[in-house]
N, C-alpha and C positions, 0 to 999 in steps of 0.2 A: 787661473787665479783671480779670485776678488779684492782689495787691498785689505780684510779684516782675514781672508785665509794667509797671502802673505803678511800678514803682519805676525801670524801664530805660528807658520811658518819661522819665523825670527825668532822664534822662546825657545832655548837652549832644551829645556826641560823637557820639551815636545817633539822637535826633531835637532838633527843638528846643522842646517840654514842658518845661520850669521844673519844678525842686523843689519847688515851690511848687505847680501847677495836678498833680502828680503826689500830693502830699499830700493836693490838696481835692479829687482825684477817688476816692483812698483813704477819706477819709473819708465820704464819699456811699456808695462799697462796703460798707465795713465795716458799717453798720446794714441793709442789706439781706440782706448775708449772715449775718450772726447772727437776723434777725427770721426769716429760712426755718428755719432751725435749730433754735428751739422751737414751729415750726409755729402764727406767729403771724399770718399774711397779713403787710402792711404792716404795718413795724417804726415800735415808739411811740417810738421811740427820738428826744431833741434832736439834731437839726442843729446844726453851728457854723457862728454870725453870719457872714455872710460880710459882714466888716469889707473896705473898702477896704485894699489894698495901703499897705501903712504902713513907715518904716525897723525898726518895732519886731517886725512881722509877720516880713518878711525878714530881720533878724538872731534872731531865734527860730520859725522853719518849725515847731519838733515840738509845742511848749507848748500850743496849742490842741486838736491831734490829741490828744496823751494826754488829755487833760479830757476829750473825747469819746468815746474806750478803755474808759476807768477805768469809766464811768458805763454802759457800751456790756456788761463786764463782767460790771458786777453785776446788766443783765437777767439776764444769762445764769445767773451765780452763783444766785442767787435761784431761779431757775426748776428749780434741779438740788437746792441743798441752803439752809435755814432759814439767815439769816444771821449766828445763833452759832457756827456751823461753820467760817466762813472768817474767814483772818487778819484782823483789826481794822483797821488800820494801811493808808494809801493811800499802795500804792508810785509808781504814775504822775505823784503830782505833782510827784518826785524830776524830773523829766523838763527840767521848768521850770530848775531849779536845775542842773541836766545841761548847757544848753544855756548857760548864763547862765559855769559853767566856764571851755567854751571858749569864749566868745566873748573873755573875760580873756586868756587863750593864744592867740588869733589861728589857732585850727584848727575845723574844723566836724569835728561829730559823728558822723554818718553817716561821712565820708571816716576818720575815724582809724577806725573796724570795717569795711572793705574793704580790707584790709591783705595782705601776702601766704599769710598762713596760711587766710583764711576762715572764719573761725572765732572767733565772740566767747560769752563763757561769765557768766552771771549767777550769782554763789555766794553765799547766802545769800538764795535766789529766793522763799521765801513761798510764795505761791497760785501765782507763776509770771508774774503781768503784766507785769514789766519783759519777758520773755524772748519772752511768745507775742505783745508789740508790737513788740519787734525784730522777728519773724520777719516780721510784717507788712509790714515795711518792703524785707522781701527778705533779712535776715541769717539765717546759716547760727545760729542759739543753744546752746548745752546749759543748761541748769537746774541748779543746784547746790544740796542743803541736806542738815542733817540730819532723816531721817525722826523719830529719836526727842529730839528739839528743835523739831521741825518745829511751829506751831501747830494742825496737821490732821493730823501724823504722814505729810506728801504727801498725801494724798487731795485735797484740795483741789485742786493742782496737776493731780495727775492726773485728776482730773473735770474741770474747765476745758480741760485737754488734749483729750480726749476730744469734749466740747462744741465746740470750734472746729475739730475736723480737724487738729490740729497735729501738725506731724512734732517738735518740740522733744524730744529725749532728756529727759529725766528724772534722774539721777542720786546717790544718797544717799549724803554724802562725812562719815564723823566728820574734821571739823577739827581737833578737840582729840587727835585719834588723830596717831602718824608717820606721816598718809598722803603719798601719790602721784599727785601727775597729770603725773608728769616725761613719761610716753610724750605725751601734748598738748601743742600749742603753742597760744595765743590771737591775736590780735593787740588784743581788750581783752577785760577780766577788767571787771565792774561787782557793786564789793563794797562792799553799801548798807547800812549797818544792823546789819551784823556783826562786828565787832570787837569792841568792848566785852563779848560773849559771847561770847569766848573765852579760854581761859586761858589760853594761851601764841601771845601778838600778834604777839611779836618772829620764832618761826616761820613762822607762817604768811606775813608780809609777805615773806621773805626765798625760799620756795617760791613763789608766786607772779611772783617778779620774775625765775623761772628758766624760766617759762614764759609770757611774757605782754611786752610794749614798751610798752603802757600801762594803767593801773587807775585809775577810779574809784573814791572810798573817799569812807565817811559815819562816822561813828559819834560818839558824845556826849563832848563835851567838859567841864569843869566851871574857871570862874575864882577859886571860894573852896570850902571844908570849908562843912557845915552852920551851922557857930557865925562863919561870919566869915573864919577864916584865908583869908590867900590863895596863891594855887596859880598863878594867870595867869603870873607871870612865870620859872617854877622847873618843869625838866624832869624833869617827877614823873608815878608813876598812885596814881589812888587806888583802895585794893580796897573792894569793898563786900562787907555782911553778905549771909548767901544770903538773905535777904526786903526790903534795904534799899530797891532802887532796883523798884519794880512790881510786887513782891511775887513777883518772878522770880529766881529761885535759877541762872537761867543765866548773869546778870549777872554780870561780873570786875570788868573794868577800867576805868575812867575818866580818860582824860590830862588833863591839863593843854594849852592849846596850846603851850606849848614841849616838852612831853611828848611829845607826839604828832609836829609838828618835828622831832623828832629821832631818836624811833623813823624817821620816813622817810627820813630821812640814814642813820642806821644800817644800815638795809638793803635799801640799795644803789637806793634811787630820786632822782632830781631832782623838786622840788613847782614842776610848771609853772602852778598856780593853784591860790587858797585862798579859802573865805571861810566865812561863819557867823551859821547865823540860828537864830530863838527866844532867848532870853536873853541876850543879850552884852555884859551889863556884870554881871550878878550872881547867875551862872547857877552850881548846887552838883551834886556828883556822883547827887543819889535824888531831888531836890524835884521832882513832875512839873509843875508851876509856872514852876520857874525851869529849865528844860531847855535847852539849846543844843550846836547839831549841827552839827561841821564838816563840812565837802565838799572834797574836793581831788579833785585831776588829775595823776596819775603820771603820771611817763617812766623809766622802768629807763634808769640809769646805766652808760655802757658801760664795760669792766671798762681797768682802768690796763695798761697792756707798755709798758716801756720799758728799752733797752741804755745804759749810760752808763761809758763814752764812746762815742762813735760820732760820727765814724767814731776808732777806734783809731789815737793817734798812734804812728807809724815810730820804729824802737828796736832794738837788737841782739834777738835769740832771739824767741819770742813774744810777740804781746802779749797784754794783757786786758780782757776790759769785763766788767760788773755787771751780769745781764738780774733787776730785776723787776715785780715784775705783781701784779695783786688785780683776783679775780674781781668783787667787790666784791656778790654775792648770795650771800656762804659754802659756794658748792658749790666744789669740787675742782677745781681747772683741771691742765692738765697741759701741758708744756712739750718741743716736739719741734724739735732743728734740722736743716735741712740744708743740706750744703755743697756748692757750686754746681751748686743743684740736682738735688742726689742724693739718697738716701735719706734718708730721716727718721728720726733716732736720738731719743730719747727723752733730754731735758737733767732735765730736774725734775719735781717738782709742788706741791701744795699752797693754799691758798685763797690766803696772800698770804706773798710771802718775794721773797728774792732770791738768789739763784747768780752764780758766778764765771766764765765759765767762761777761762782761762789758756794760749790757741791758738788766738788768730787771727794767720794770716796772710796779709801781701800777698800781693796777687793773686787773690783768694780771697772769695766770697764766702758769709756764712753768714743762712741764713732761719731764722730765730726764732719759731715757731708756737704761738702758747696754746690749746688745745681744752680743749674740755668734758673730763667723766673720761671719756668711751666713746671721745673721738676720731672725734663723729660732728660736731660742729659745729664752725668755725674760731671764735672769739673775738678775737684780734686776731695782728697778724704786727709784726716790724721785721728791716729785713735791716743786716747789721751790716757795715763794709768797714775795712781799717786802711789809713793813709794812705802814702804810695813815699817819702816825704822832710820 
């Protein structure tokens, strides 16, 4: 069976096979497939332990598979290039943390990814391990990174894609430019370990809020400066010297705990769950021994759109209501009005503002509709009437 067939088998609506059983079969299938690809006969990969089903295994069904898959990927990588060629940090170890985030929010990781758009994105993909892992679970994934700052200029992702016979598109995008992914919509974006590498994280998070409903975010944070000055309780970010952190001049902003949370709120997101790992008591912006990472599950906040008063009080002459809106993600919204289901007329536009309608008549219905800028997506609507007496 292929990975997609196995995942389909895990859908209780089409088969009695459970998700756990589908994942177990996939963990067996993948080593054999990789072994065939590198022509070494029977695969020498370590099989996952056949543990008894426990509540922990049921709660976190992907973490063991991710660990096994990472070992398998390294077998493939080292058959193609020496270890020094590849991105040196573990990507798939994040899967266990992502599952814990989902558990705290009472949602399922794979179910979030199977939304209406049928696509997820891994931004800051490094060698593409997470993207290829998700593809093996039946998801349509795009891997995005900047080839000019990527560890091996994206040659690692391209090499692994070929070795896996993968269909994952690999896109090079400079997130520090005024980039756009507006033509795409994603159910989930994975944005792990990349935020502090960007010059303008505010712009980036606003941009992501326009193209996805959910985002998994991780970034380095700090509780104090190197000399012990406290940061944790202040909504601030520390600007690194070019070589201060890991001798890497692509590191820029290290947020405090409260700074990161305020950034999330200001860019149009609700924080569904949050946890930190590493040095959670004395972390600093640059010391490799005092590294703390925050992991977040974000959900796009819906636009705010109201009319007040509604219904409009009765009285002499036309009545008045004030329409207020906030697109929350920094985009320009356009408000149209339709009277008694008639033709739409442009009423107002802007990111967040208010506008008054002085012509509300008794006996008519006024539907105000908030659209995105190009009038292709209805964001919110409200119907206004007037009291008869």
